[in-house]
BALOBA-1460 file (C-alpha; in Angstrom, 3 decimals):
// residues 132
<rec num="1" residu="x" x="107.123" y="127.618" z="77.856"/>
<rec num="2" residu="x" x="107.132" y="127.013" z="74.113"/>
<rec num="3" residu="x" x="110.590" y="126.527" z="72.607"/>
<rec num="4" residu="x" x="110.896" y="128.080" z="69.153"/>
<rec num="5" residu="x" x="113.287" y="126.605" z="66.600"/>
<rec num="6" residu="x" x="115.882" y="129.360" z="67.106"/>
<rec num="7" residu="x" x="115.624" y="129.403" z="70.880"/>
<rec num="8" residu="x" x="117.944" y="127.508" z="73.151"/>
<rec num="9" residu="x" x="116.248" y="124.335" z="74.477"/>
<rec num="10" residu="x" x="118.564" y="123.552" z="77.423"/>
<rec num="11" residu="x" x="122.206" y="124.159" z="76.596"/>
<rec num="12" residu="x" x="123.476" y="125.732" z="73.426"/>
<rec num="13" residu="x" x="127.095" y="126.107" z="72.390"/>
<rec num="14" residu="x" x="127.726" y="129.304" z="70.480"/>
<rec num="15" residu="x" x="131.049" y="129.654" z="68.707"/>
<rec num="16" residu="x" x="132.143" y="133.132" z="67.698"/>
<rec num="17" residu="x" x="134.997" y="133.937" z="65.345"/>
<rec num="18" residu="x" x="137.330" y="136.883" z="65.842"/>
<rec num="19" residu="x" x="135.232" y="140.099" z="66.075"/>
<rec num="20" residu="x" x="131.993" y="138.180" z="65.409"/>
<rec num="21" residu="x" x="128.804" y="139.398" z="67.083"/>
<rec num="22" residu="x" x="125.733" y="137.519" z="68.308"/>
<rec num="23" residu="x" x="122.508" y="138.839" z="69.800"/>
<rec num="24" residu="x" x="121.177" y="136.909" z="72.785"/>
<rec num="25" residu="x" x="117.878" y="138.417" z="73.818"/>
<rec num="26" residu="x" x="118.599" y="142.096" z="74.440"/>
<rec num="27" residu="x" x="122.329" y="141.472" z="74.991"/>
<rec num="28" residu="x" x="125.029" y="141.813" z="72.353"/>
<rec num="29" residu="x" x="127.945" y="139.384" z="72.555"/>
<rec num="30" residu="x" x="131.073" y="140.622" z="70.797"/>
<rec num="31" residu="x" x="134.151" y="138.431" z="70.569"/>
<rec num="32" residu="x" x="137.287" y="140.513" z="70.945"/>
<rec num="33" residu="x" x="139.633" y="137.521" z="70.995"/>
<rec num="34" residu="x" x="140.515" y="134.819" z="68.497"/>
<rec num="35" residu="x" x="137.690" y="132.305" z="68.875"/>
<rec num="36" residu="x" x="135.187" y="131.987" z="71.654"/>
<rec num="37" residu="x" x="133.095" y="129.017" z="72.648"/>
<rec num="38" residu="x" x="130.195" y="129.978" z="74.890"/>
<rec num="39" residu="x" x="127.662" y="127.649" z="76.478"/>
<rec num="40" residu="x" x="124.264" y="129.222" z="77.054"/>
<rec num="41" residu="x" x="121.815" y="127.525" z="79.415"/>
<rec num="42" residu="x" x="118.146" y="128.443" z="79.294"/>
<rec num="43" residu="x" x="115.468" y="129.500" z="76.847"/>
<rec num="44" residu="x" x="116.733" y="132.585" z="75.039"/>
<rec num="45" residu="x" x="116.427" y="133.916" z="71.495"/>
<rec num="46" residu="x" x="119.699" y="134.036" z="69.558"/>
<rec num="47" residu="x" x="120.562" y="135.765" z="66.281"/>
<rec num="48" residu="x" x="123.959" y="135.726" z="64.656"/>
<rec num="49" residu="x" x="125.276" y="138.977" z="63.229"/>
<rec num="50" residu="x" x="124.473" y="137.905" z="59.642"/>
<rec num="51" residu="x" x="120.810" y="137.350" z="60.643"/>
<rec num="52" residu="x" x="120.446" y="140.686" z="62.442"/>
<rec num="53" residu="x" x="119.109" y="143.705" z="60.556"/>
<rec num="54" residu="x" x="119.923" y="147.145" z="61.908"/>
<rec num="55" residu="x" x="116.573" y="148.954" z="62.203"/>
<rec num="56" residu="x" x="118.194" y="152.127" z="60.832"/>
<rec num="57" residu="x" x="119.037" y="150.391" z="57.545"/>
<rec num="58" residu="x" x="115.549" y="148.955" z="56.938"/>
<rec num="59" residu="x" x="114.108" y="150.889" z="53.995"/>
<rec num="60" residu="x" x="111.526" y="148.632" z="52.344"/>
<rec num="61" residu="x" x="108.247" y="147.211" z="53.687"/>
<rec num="62" residu="x" x="109.716" y="143.674" z="53.781"/>
<rec num="63" residu="x" x="112.767" y="144.903" z="55.687"/>
<rec num="64" residu="x" x="110.547" y="146.805" z="58.144"/>
<rec num="65" residu="x" x="108.522" y="143.622" z="58.568"/>
<rec num="66" residu="x" x="111.717" y="141.696" z="59.350"/>
<rec num="67" residu="x" x="112.832" y="144.322" z="61.887"/>
<rec num="68" residu="x" x="109.451" y="144.205" z="63.657"/>
<rec num="69" residu="x" x="109.646" y="140.405" z="63.960"/>
<rec num="70" residu="x" x="113.282" y="140.629" z="65.059"/>
<rec num="71" residu="x" x="112.317" y="143.105" z="67.799"/>
<rec num="72" residu="x" x="109.492" y="140.871" z="69.055"/>
<rec num="73" residu="x" x="111.798" y="137.836" z="68.950"/>
<rec num="74" residu="x" x="114.743" y="139.375" z="70.793"/>
<rec num="75" residu="x" x="112.677" y="141.301" z="73.347"/>
<rec num="76" residu="x" x="110.100" y="138.585" z="74.012"/>
<rec num="77" residu="x" x="107.472" y="141.322" z="73.784"/>
<rec num="78" residu="x" x="104.768" y="142.110" z="71.263"/>
<rec num="79" residu="x" x="105.403" y="145.870" z="71.478"/>
<rec num="80" residu="x" x="106.380" y="145.892" z="67.787"/>
<rec num="81" residu="x" x="103.153" y="144.155" z="66.685"/>
<rec num="82" residu="x" x="101.730" y="147.437" z="65.375"/>
<rec num="83" residu="x" x="104.857" y="147.926" z="63.258"/>
<rec num="84" residu="x" x="104.512" y="144.349" z="62.008"/>
<rec num="85" residu="x" x="100.917" y="144.800" z="60.851"/>
<rec num="86" residu="x" x="101.657" y="148.209" z="59.318"/>
<rec num="87" residu="x" x="104.606" y="146.800" z="57.348"/>
<rec num="88" residu="x" x="102.457" y="143.814" z="56.287"/>
<rec num="89" residu="x" x="99.834" y="146.145" z="54.806"/>
<rec num="90" residu="x" x="102.477" y="148.207" z="52.995"/>
<rec num="91" residu="x" x="104.126" y="145.075" z="51.627"/>
<rec num="92" residu="x" x="100.827" y="143.723" z="50.313"/>
<rec num="93" residu="x" x="100.114" y="147.083" z="48.660"/>
<rec num="94" residu="x" x="103.376" y="146.867" z="46.739"/>
<rec num="95" residu="x" x="103.399" y="143.056" z="46.271"/>
<rec num="96" residu="x" x="99.812" y="141.752" z="46.108"/>
<rec num="97" residu="x" x="101.068" y="138.310" z="45.020"/>
<rec num="98" residu="x" x="102.798" y="137.951" z="48.424"/>
<rec num="99" residu="x" x="99.459" y="137.269" z="50.154"/>
<rec num="100" residu="x" x="100.240" y="133.612" z="50.909"/>
<rec num="101" residu="x" x="103.666" y="134.124" z="52.545"/>
<rec num="102" residu="x" x="102.357" y="137.147" z="54.486"/>
<rec num="103" residu="x" x="99.460" y="135.023" z="55.792"/>
<rec num="104" residu="x" x="101.916" y="132.297" z="56.767"/>
<rec num="105" residu="x" x="104.099" y="134.906" z="58.447"/>
<rec num="106" residu="x" x="101.158" y="136.341" z="60.383"/>
<rec num="107" residu="x" x="100.237" y="132.868" z="61.653"/>
<rec num="108" residu="x" x="103.826" y="132.267" z="62.777"/>
<rec num="109" residu="x" x="103.905" y="135.585" z="64.634"/>
<rec num="110" residu="x" x="100.535" y="134.953" z="66.281"/>
<rec num="111" residu="x" x="101.739" y="131.530" z="67.472"/>
<rec num="112" residu="x" x="105.040" y="133.030" z="68.715"/>
<rec num="113" residu="x" x="107.194" y="131.034" z="66.272"/>
<rec num="114" residu="x" x="109.483" y="133.980" z="65.712"/>
<rec num="115" residu="x" x="112.601" y="132.267" z="64.371"/>
<rec num="116" residu="x" x="110.488" y="130.565" z="61.691"/>
<rec num="117" residu="x" x="108.821" y="133.914" z="61.000"/>
<rec num="118" residu="x" x="112.244" y="135.504" z="60.483"/>
<rec num="119" residu="x" x="113.076" y="132.864" z="57.859"/>
<rec num="120" residu="x" x="109.844" y="133.568" z="55.973"/>
<rec num="121" residu="x" x="110.504" y="137.311" z="56.248"/>
<rec num="122" residu="x" x="113.943" y="136.807" z="54.656"/>
<rec num="123" residu="x" x="112.256" y="135.145" z="51.672"/>
<rec num="124" residu="x" x="109.894" y="138.130" z="51.406"/>
<rec num="125" residu="x" x="112.872" y="140.513" z="51.342"/>
<rec num="126" residu="x" x="114.311" y="138.456" z="48.484"/>
<rec num="127" residu="x" x="110.947" y="138.404" z="46.675"/>
<rec num="128" residu="x" x="110.556" y="142.148" z="47.115"/>
<rec num="129" residu="x" x="114.054" y="142.715" z="45.723"/>
<rec num="130" residu="x" x="113.313" y="140.606" z="42.642"/>
<rec num="131" residu="x" x="110.194" y="142.583" z="41.791"/>
<rec num="132" residu="x" x="111.847" y="145.983" z="42.236"/>
């Protein structure tokens, strides 16, 4: 099994502040106490709350692209691949100069390097916001 940069290699210690949320695969961890220190064993995708984008709030092509990658990353499935390619086309229609990062992003998705793809997608959201 390939271990992506954001996935847990063997053991991972996740510290959550009061009321902080983390997404571990399809599960949502919510800390209701003061601080929590959780050890996770195994290969699982993890996103902190600040990295997670609610699909209902995604309005732009770059945000929809991010949500599609996020879904593939957290679910371990390529069910959102159609959404990814659709959002890629829409993004390139509105930002033709984003061809290089979109190509890089596509390669990362095709090689299942989803946490790296999410980082590139965040830069595309920023780029899209600057040109709006």
